[in-house]
Residue, then its C-alpha position, 0 to 999 in steps of 0.5 A: x130744241x123742243x121741236x127737235x125733241x118732239x120730232x124724235x119722240x114721234x119718230x121713235x113711236x112710229x118706228x116702234x109701231x112699224x116694228x110691231x106691225x112687222x112682228x104681227x105680220x111675221x107671226x101671221x105668216x108663220x101660222x099660215x105656213x104651219x096650217x098649210x104644212x098640217x094640211x099637206x101632212x093630212x093629205x099625204x096620210x089620207x093618200x097613204x091610207x088609201x094605198x094601204x087599203x088598196x094593197x090589202x085588197 
């Protein structure tokens, strides 16, 4: 019985560790997506600015 309890405890800890790792990975992916989105928006803004300047000339 003690062996089973110990195994359960270890399994629970492993599960928690995996859940935490997944959460960290999701957060990192989210940050990367937000950075990519911001870069694309900045690029679009630069292109729009260039078009506006060209139109003004």
